[in-house]
N, C-alpha and C positions, 0 to 999 in steps of 0.2 A: 735827331729824332724825327723832324718833319720830313726829311728826304726818305727815310725808310717807310714812313706812312704813305708818302706819295707813290712810292714804288708799288705799294699794295693797291692803290687806287688806279694807277695807270703805269704800265711797265716802262722803265727808262729813266730819263733825267727829270729833275723836279720842275714843276710849273713855275712860271715867273710873273704871272699877272696877279698882283696882290693889291688890296685896298681900292679896287675900282668900285665906283658907285653906279647904280643903274636907276632909271626911272625916278627922277627927283620929286614927283608929286606925292602928296599925302605923307609927309615925314612924321615920324614919331621920335621921341627922345631916346627910347630904348627898343631894340628889336623885340617883336612879339615871339619870335623863335630865334634862338642863338646857339650855334655850335662854335662860333668864332667870329672874327671881324675881318677876315681876308676879303670877303665879298659881301656886299650889302645889296639885297634885292628889295626894292620898294614896289609893291604891286597892290592895286586897289587901295585899301586903307591900312595895309599891313607893312611892317618893315622887318625883314628877316636877315639875320647875320649868319654867315657860313664860314667855317674854316676851309682851307683849300681842299682837303681830302673829301669832306662832306659834299662840297659844291661839285667837285669833279665827278663823284659817284652819282649824284643826282642828275647832272647834265648828261652823263652817259646813259643812265636809265631812261631819261626823257627822249634821247635820240633813238634808243631801241624801241620805245613805245610808239614813236612816230614812224618807225620803219626806215629811218635814214641809215642806220647801221645794224649789223647783226650782233646779238648778245655776245659779250666776252671777246670781241674781235679787235678791240682798239689797242694800239701801241700807245705809249705815253705821249709821244709827240703828236699823235692824232688827237688824243684826249686834250692836250694843251690847246690845239687849234679850236676844238669844240668849245672849250671853256672860254677862249678869247671871243668866239662868236657870240656866246650868250652874255658875257660880261660887257662887251663894248658894242655889240651889234654888227660886227664885221670881222673878217680875218684880213688884216692889212699886210701882215708879214708872216705868211704860212711857214710852218716848220715841219710839215709832213705832207705826204701825198694827199691825205684827206683835205688839208688846208688848201693845197693847190687845186684840188677838185672843186672845192667851194668857190674859190676865186675865179677859176676858169669858167665854170658853169654859171656863175653869178645868179642872175634873176631866174634862170631855169630851175634852180634848186631853192634859192632863198624866197621866192614868191611862186608858189605852185597853185594853179587854179584860183588865184586871188587870195590865197592864204599865206601868211608871213611865217617863215620857219623860226625866226628869232622869237617872235611873240609866242608861238606854241611851245618852244623849248622852255622859255621863261615861265609860261603858264604851268607846265608840268613839273618844273623844279619847285615852283611855289606850292603847287598842290601836294607834292610829296612831303614838304616841310609842314604844311598846314595839317595834313593827316597825322604826322608824328606829334605835333603839338597837341592836337585834340586827344590823341592816345595818352600822352603824358598827363593831360589835365583830367583824364577819366571820362571824357565826353564821348569817346568811341570805344567800341569793342572790336576785336579782330579775331577772325577764325580762318583756318586754311580750308579751301574748297577742293576736295579730292577730285571732283569732276573736271574742273578747269585747271587745277594745278596752281592756283593763284590765291592770294589772301583776299578775304572779303571783309568789308568794314560795315559796321552797324552803329546807329546811335545807341548809347548806353541804355540797356534795358529794353531795347526794341529790335529783337532779332529778326523780325519780319520786314524791316525797312532797310534793305541793303543799300549802301551808298556805292554806286558804280562809278567807273571812270567817266570823266566828262567826254562827250562826243568830240572827236577831233579828227582833222584830216590825216591822210597817210602820205608819206613821202616814199613809199616802196617803189614807185615807178622811176624814181631818180635816185634810188639808194646807192650809197657808196660801196663799191667792192674793189678789192685789190686786184 
């Protein structure tokens, strides 16, 4: 079952990085958001647990939002390298051309204009789960914005106070292309 779900998340063979913990500060006994326990992300005062599929999808979406990759362009081995980067902070044993690119370009990509790629990928993975959790708790409302082609988030009952994406740097100038 897991392999077929992983193929949906990233084309090819299954991911192999399970049970890795990140950012040990601010531990809680139970995740505030949980889709599984394959990956645990502790960020600020929250602890979120992810299954492999959920985590891979969120990592890919974060990389797209930062401009590191184009939407829908990842092969599964490339996705596995991105997941490894976010989970452990580096790609030690790349399994794809994207992983090789990250390893060869090193600091040119991982730290761009003083901004840390791993930090921002983790921040955006966290934010997407935070938004989902707030939606499930009824604290947010969501609507599709026809003008931008994106979803808009609002505090429940306050349609005039749109919650926008956090300002973040762009990696477009060093984006991965095949």
